[in-house]
C-alpha positions as CSV (number, residue, x, y, z in Angstrom):
1,M,232.2,14.5,51.7
2,P,231.0,11.2,53.2
3,A,231.6,10.8,56.9
4,V,231.8,7.2,58.2
5,V,229.5,6.4,61.1
6,D,229.3,3.2,63.1
7,A,226.1,3.7,65.0
8,A,222.7,5.2,64.3
9,G,221.9,8.4,66.1
10,P,222.2,12.2,66.1
11,Y,225.6,13.6,65.1
12,T,227.3,16.9,65.5
13,V,230.0,17.6,62.9
14,N,232.7,20.2,63.5
15,V,234.3,21.6,60.4
16,V,237.7,23.1,60.8
17,A,237.9,25.9,58.2
18,Y,240.2,28.7,57.1
19,A,238.3,31.9,56.2
20,P,240.6,34.9,56.0
21,S,237.9,37.5,55.0
22,V,234.2,38.1,54.3
23,S,234.9,37.5,50.6
24,S,236.8,34.3,51.4
25,S,234.3,32.5,53.6
26,V,233.2,28.9,54.3
27,G,229.7,27.6,54.9
28,C,228.7,24.0,55.4
29,H,225.8,21.7,56.3
30,A,225.7,18.1,57.5
31,T,223.0,15.7,56.3
32,G,222.0,12.2,57.4
33,V,220.0,10.0,55.0
34,N,218.3,6.7,55.3
35,D,219.4,3.7,53.2
36,A,216.8,4.4,50.5
37,I,217.8,8.1,50.4
38,S,214.1,9.0,50.7
39,T,214.4,10.8,54.1
40,V,217.0,13.4,55.2
41,W,217.9,15.1,58.4
42,S,220.0,18.3,58.0
43,S,221.8,20.7,60.2
44,G,221.0,23.6,57.9
45,M,223.7,25.8,56.3
46,R,226.1,27.4,58.8
47,Y,228.9,29.8,58.1
48,V,232.1,30.8,60.0
49,S,231.2,33.4,62.6
50,S,234.6,35.3,62.3
51,F,237.4,35.7,59.9
52,G,241.2,35.7,60.2
53,S,244.4,33.7,59.7
54,G,243.7,31.0,62.3
55,A,241.4,28.0,62.3
56,R,237.7,28.7,62.5
57,Y,235.2,26.0,63.6
58,I,231.7,25.5,62.3
59,A,229.5,23.3,64.6
60,L,226.8,21.5,62.6
61,S,224.2,19.8,64.8
62,G,220.8,18.4,63.7
63,A,222.0,15.6,61.4
64,F,220.5,12.3,62.3
65,V,221.7,9.0,60.8
66,P,219.2,6.0,61.0
67,G,220.3,2.4,60.9
68,N,222.0,1.6,57.6
69,G,222.1,5.3,56.8
70,Q,224.8,7.7,55.8
71,L,226.2,11.0,56.9
72,Y,227.5,13.6,54.4
73,V,229.0,17.1,54.8
74,C,228.8,19.7,52.1
75,C,230.7,23.0,52.1
76,D,230.7,26.1,50.0
77,V,234.3,27.4,50.0
78,G,235.1,30.9,48.7
79,A,238.2,31.7,46.8
80,G,241.2,31.8,49.1
81,A,239.4,29.9,51.9
82,G,239.6,26.2,52.7
83,V,238.4,23.3,54.8
84,N,241.2,21.8,56.9
85,G,239.3,18.9,58.5
86,L,236.2,17.3,60.0
87,L,235.6,16.2,63.5
88,W,232.5,14.1,64.4
């Protein structure tokens, strides 16, 4: 998913996820790229730390967006799980 950014700099993206069980989990990473898409800065893959019926948050830090760059969030979503939103 593309995430719109107005200014260059480091970004922390918080993913709001629904992960009811170990077999229905969510893992995501945030990646910033330069305008030539030749250099990337990534948060690394992170997964929900607990499971249940309520919202779970995944904090993704480490993505840097240079001037004229872009920010993307990519998630692996297990069957029965979901992504409810992004905050950045």
